[in-house]
C-alpha beads as a LAMMPS data file, in Angstrom:
LAMMPS data file: protein, C-alpha beads

191 atoms
190 bonds

1 atom types
1 bond types

-500.0 500.0 xlo xhi
-500.0 500.0 ylo yhi
-500.0 500.0 zlo zhi

Masses

1 110.0

Atoms # bond

1 1 1 -137.870 -30.270 -303.489
2 1 1 -141.593 -29.981 -304.044
3 1 1 -144.122 -32.633 -304.242
4 1 1 -144.630 -31.920 -307.976
5 1 1 -140.948 -32.769 -308.666
6 1 1 -141.443 -36.114 -307.000
7 1 1 -144.537 -37.004 -309.158
8 1 1 -142.745 -35.959 -312.410
9 1 1 -139.779 -38.274 -311.383
10 1 1 -142.208 -41.085 -310.598
11 1 1 -143.973 -40.751 -313.983
12 1 1 -140.641 -40.771 -315.866
13 1 1 -139.564 -43.926 -314.048
14 1 1 -142.857 -45.623 -314.747
15 1 1 -142.631 -44.703 -318.476
16 1 1 -139.066 -46.027 -318.549
17 1 1 -140.187 -49.267 -317.037
18 1 1 -142.991 -49.631 -319.479
19 1 1 -140.565 -48.940 -322.349
20 1 1 -138.246 -51.640 -321.028
21 1 1 -141.149 -54.059 -320.671
22 1 1 -142.298 -53.520 -324.239
23 1 1 -138.719 -53.937 -325.495
24 1 1 -138.413 -57.179 -323.647
25 1 1 -141.678 -58.439 -324.916
26 1 1 -140.551 -57.538 -328.565
27 1 1 -137.274 -59.340 -328.073
28 1 1 -139.025 -62.350 -326.845
29 1 1 -141.569 -62.267 -329.705
30 1 1 -138.837 -61.973 -332.265
31 1 1 -136.869 -64.727 -330.769
32 1 1 -139.789 -67.010 -330.603
33 1 1 -141.034 -66.460 -334.171
34 1 1 -137.438 -66.935 -335.601
35 1 1 -136.871 -63.332 -336.663
36 1 1 -133.919 -62.798 -334.496
37 1 1 -132.125 -65.872 -335.887
38 1 1 -133.061 -64.772 -339.491
39 1 1 -131.782 -61.263 -338.821
40 1 1 -128.441 -62.688 -337.658
41 1 1 -128.298 -64.973 -340.678
42 1 1 -129.066 -62.053 -342.940
43 1 1 -126.080 -60.164 -341.376
44 1 1 -123.912 -63.172 -341.883
45 1 1 -125.027 -63.724 -345.528
46 1 1 -124.436 -60.066 -346.475
47 1 1 -121.003 -60.040 -344.880
48 1 1 -120.092 -63.065 -346.878
49 1 1 -120.927 -61.117 -350.106
50 1 1 -118.959 -58.143 -348.994
51 1 1 -115.946 -60.070 -348.015
52 1 1 -115.556 -61.463 -351.513
53 1 1 -114.533 -58.235 -353.109
54 1 1 -113.424 -59.352 -356.593
55 1 1 -116.455 -61.545 -356.972
56 1 1 -118.752 -58.797 -355.743
57 1 1 -117.259 -56.133 -358.046
58 1 1 -117.512 -58.582 -361.071
59 1 1 -121.152 -59.294 -360.260
60 1 1 -121.955 -55.578 -360.190
61 1 1 -120.246 -54.767 -363.635
62 1 1 -123.173 -55.603 -365.901
63 1 1 -125.240 -52.943 -364.047
64 1 1 -122.785 -50.284 -363.056
65 1 1 -120.004 -50.781 -365.669
66 1 1 -116.463 -51.769 -365.434
67 1 1 -114.972 -50.947 -361.976
68 1 1 -111.286 -50.617 -363.006
69 1 1 -110.414 -47.822 -360.620
70 1 1 -107.572 -47.076 -358.379
71 1 1 -107.765 -48.734 -354.943
72 1 1 -108.834 -45.474 -353.282
73 1 1 -112.023 -45.271 -355.548
74 1 1 -112.628 -48.938 -355.053
75 1 1 -112.593 -48.323 -351.379
76 1 1 -115.150 -45.579 -351.809
77 1 1 -117.257 -47.838 -353.868
78 1 1 -117.157 -50.550 -351.101
79 1 1 -118.078 -47.801 -348.473
80 1 1 -120.980 -46.745 -350.460
81 1 1 -122.141 -50.380 -350.999
82 1 1 -121.887 -51.097 -347.225
83 1 1 -123.797 -47.893 -346.340
84 1 1 -126.524 -48.770 -348.892
85 1 1 -126.875 -52.299 -347.356
86 1 1 -127.148 -50.830 -343.938
87 1 1 -129.513 -48.195 -345.157
88 1 1 -131.751 -50.817 -346.722
89 1 1 -131.753 -53.032 -343.614
90 1 1 -132.844 -50.012 -341.546
91 1 1 -135.443 -49.134 -344.010
92 1 1 -136.944 -52.613 -344.574
93 1 1 -136.638 -54.629 -341.332
94 1 1 -139.635 -53.955 -339.181
95 1 1 -138.148 -53.105 -335.696
96 1 1 -134.940 -51.899 -333.810
97 1 1 -134.314 -55.373 -332.538
98 1 1 -133.942 -56.949 -335.868
99 1 1 -132.157 -54.011 -337.427
100 1 1 -129.613 -54.085 -334.718
101 1 1 -129.186 -57.888 -334.805
102 1 1 -128.537 -57.929 -338.632
103 1 1 -126.227 -54.916 -338.583
104 1 1 -124.212 -56.191 -335.627
105 1 1 -123.659 -59.497 -337.373
106 1 1 -122.693 -57.761 -340.544
107 1 1 -120.219 -55.587 -338.730
108 1 1 -118.796 -58.351 -336.658
109 1 1 -118.143 -60.565 -339.587
110 1 1 -116.482 -57.673 -341.612
111 1 1 -114.415 -56.885 -338.571
112 1 1 -113.113 -60.421 -338.348
113 1 1 -112.977 -61.119 -342.093
114 1 1 -111.408 -57.928 -343.412
115 1 1 -110.027 -55.958 -340.360
116 1 1 -108.230 -53.477 -342.584
117 1 1 -111.396 -52.471 -344.422
118 1 1 -113.383 -52.367 -341.213
119 1 1 -110.682 -50.173 -339.461
120 1 1 -110.760 -47.858 -342.429
121 1 1 -114.329 -47.321 -342.631
122 1 1 -115.187 -47.348 -338.989
123 1 1 -112.544 -44.609 -338.499
124 1 1 -113.477 -42.602 -341.541
125 1 1 -115.786 -39.719 -341.980
126 1 1 -117.435 -41.267 -345.151
127 1 1 -120.440 -42.507 -343.217
128 1 1 -121.084 -39.113 -341.759
129 1 1 -121.410 -37.589 -345.204
130 1 1 -123.893 -40.398 -346.286
131 1 1 -125.883 -39.843 -343.010
132 1 1 -126.070 -36.154 -343.781
133 1 1 -127.078 -36.889 -347.313
134 1 1 -130.018 -39.149 -346.071
135 1 1 -131.215 -36.558 -343.473
136 1 1 -131.094 -33.548 -345.866
137 1 1 -134.570 -32.286 -346.567
138 1 1 -134.609 -33.283 -350.290
139 1 1 -136.888 -35.167 -352.466
140 1 1 -134.086 -37.211 -353.797
141 1 1 -131.993 -39.237 -351.206
142 1 1 -130.320 -40.990 -354.134
143 1 1 -129.097 -37.737 -355.679
144 1 1 -127.727 -36.577 -352.261
145 1 1 -126.005 -39.888 -351.838
146 1 1 -124.494 -39.718 -355.375
147 1 1 -123.301 -36.170 -354.697
148 1 1 -121.520 -37.306 -351.434
149 1 1 -119.953 -40.188 -353.238
150 1 1 -118.553 -37.864 -356.061
151 1 1 -117.153 -35.615 -353.364
152 1 1 -115.529 -38.478 -351.363
153 1 1 -113.899 -39.802 -354.602
154 1 1 -112.467 -36.321 -355.187
155 1 1 -114.633 -35.934 -358.392
156 1 1 -117.258 -33.502 -357.049
157 1 1 -118.127 -31.984 -360.383
158 1 1 -117.724 -35.260 -362.466
159 1 1 -120.963 -36.538 -363.835
160 1 1 -119.507 -39.894 -364.428
161 1 1 -118.998 -40.382 -360.654
162 1 1 -122.311 -38.858 -359.883
163 1 1 -123.968 -41.418 -362.003
164 1 1 -121.688 -44.283 -360.682
165 1 1 -122.785 -43.341 -357.100
166 1 1 -126.433 -43.475 -358.103
167 1 1 -126.071 -46.829 -359.935
168 1 1 -124.143 -48.462 -357.053
169 1 1 -126.566 -47.216 -354.441
170 1 1 -129.608 -48.314 -356.401
171 1 1 -128.141 -51.762 -357.215
172 1 1 -127.104 -52.435 -353.653
173 1 1 -130.532 -51.252 -352.170
174 1 1 -132.399 -53.339 -354.705
175 1 1 -130.265 -56.564 -354.119
176 1 1 -130.375 -56.235 -350.227
177 1 1 -134.154 -55.683 -350.436
178 1 1 -134.403 -58.936 -352.504
179 1 1 -132.283 -60.789 -350.155
180 1 1 -134.344 -59.646 -347.060
181 1 1 -137.433 -60.915 -348.926
182 1 1 -135.819 -64.343 -349.248
183 1 1 -135.467 -64.549 -345.473
184 1 1 -139.202 -64.258 -345.093
185 1 1 -139.446 -62.527 -341.670
186 1 1 -142.614 -63.240 -339.716
187 1 1 -145.076 -60.468 -339.248
188 1 1 -145.115 -58.548 -335.863
189 1 1 -147.963 -58.901 -333.452
190 1 1 -146.707 -56.788 -330.573
191 1 1 -148.057 -53.196 -330.806

Bonds

1 1 1 2
2 1 2 3
3 1 3 4
4 1 4 5
5 1 5 6
6 1 6 7
7 1 7 8
8 1 8 9
9 1 9 10
10 1 10 11
11 1 11 12
12 1 12 13
13 1 13 14
14 1 14 15
15 1 15 16
16 1 16 17
17 1 17 18
18 1 18 19
19 1 19 20
20 1 20 21
21 1 21 22
22 1 22 23
23 1 23 24
24 1 24 25
25 1 25 26
26 1 26 27
27 1 27 28
28 1 28 29
29 1 29 30
30 1 30 31
31 1 31 32
32 1 32 33
33 1 33 34
34 1 34 35
35 1 35 36
36 1 36 37
37 1 37 38
38 1 38 39
39 1 39 40
40 1 40 41
41 1 41 42
42 1 42 43
43 1 43 44
44 1 44 45
45 1 45 46
46 1 46 47
47 1 47 48
48 1 48 49
49 1 49 50
50 1 50 51
51 1 51 52
52 1 52 53
53 1 53 54
54 1 54 55
55 1 55 56
56 1 56 57
57 1 57 58
58 1 58 59
59 1 59 60
60 1 60 61
61 1 61 62
62 1 62 63
63 1 63 64
64 1 64 65
65 1 65 66
66 1 66 67
67 1 67 68
68 1 68 69
69 1 69 70
70 1 70 71
71 1 71 72
72 1 72 73
73 1 73 74
74 1 74 75
75 1 75 76
76 1 76 77
77 1 77 78
78 1 78 79
79 1 79 80
80 1 80 81
81 1 81 82
82 1 82 83
83 1 83 84
84 1 84 85
85 1 85 86
86 1 86 87
87 1 87 88
88 1 88 89
89 1 89 90
90 1 90 91
91 1 91 92
92 1 92 93
93 1 93 94
94 1 94 95
95 1 95 96
96 1 96 97
97 1 97 98
98 1 98 99
99 1 99 100
100 1 100 101
101 1 101 102
102 1 102 103
103 1 103 104
104 1 104 105
105 1 105 106
106 1 106 107
107 1 107 108
108 1 108 109
109 1 109 110
110 1 110 111
111 1 111 112
112 1 112 113
113 1 113 114
114 1 114 115
115 1 115 116
116 1 116 117
117 1 117 118
118 1 118 119
119 1 119 120
120 1 120 121
121 1 121 122
122 1 122 123
123 1 123 124
124 1 124 125
125 1 125 126
126 1 126 127
127 1 127 128
128 1 128 129
129 1 129 130
130 1 130 131
131 1 131 132
132 1 132 133
133 1 133 134
134 1 134 135
135 1 135 136
136 1 136 137
137 1 137 138
138 1 138 139
139 1 139 140
140 1 140 141
141 1 141 142
142 1 142 143
143 1 143 144
144 1 144 145
145 1 145 146
146 1 146 147
147 1 147 148
148 1 148 149
149 1 149 150
150 1 150 151
151 1 151 152
152 1 152 153
153 1 153 154
154 1 154 155
155 1 155 156
156 1 156 157
157 1 157 158
158 1 158 159
159 1 159 160
160 1 160 161
161 1 161 162
162 1 162 163
163 1 163 164
164 1 164 165
165 1 165 166
166 1 166 167
167 1 167 168
168 1 168 169
169 1 169 170
170 1 170 171
171 1 171 172
172 1 172 173
173 1 173 174
174 1 174 175
175 1 175 176
176 1 176 177
177 1 177 178
178 1 178 179
179 1 179 180
180 1 180 181
181 1 181 182
182 1 182 183
183 1 183 184
184 1 184 185
185 1 185 186
186 1 186 187
187 1 187 188
188 1 188 189
189 1 189 190
190 1 190 191
């Protein structure tokens, strides 16, 4: 082993320690300013909406149309809605601590409130298709999401399902963004 190997190892350890200290400081700041509690409540609130399936689908009908589909399609709609909520949380919340806190609360409540749905979507490949759609180098994430939704519904070339996917995704993203604004997260001060 050469001296240069030891120096590199020491630098990596120091950087790792600095990263950990920054994360701890961020966690303490978010806890102190109330953001961590708000993020957990956000996840709780959103899961409460998702767990009331009939009410949720009825509330969506004025924007997306009548959702009178077979259970397999309703399941795909719910998956898309859940993904859109998680996508919006990740897009809007200011840091990883808050994003993780909100999403963990959301998942935990769905897991305990609707275990069958949780097991289905957590074991399924649907999320992978949506993540790929978001990561594609395209100027329209919404179009890529709608395309994935149509395919997952087995209606790949059906414009009706493409349009439905766009409307559902847009509606959920807008609603979740509005809900996040209501929680009034404190601004960050840690660099």
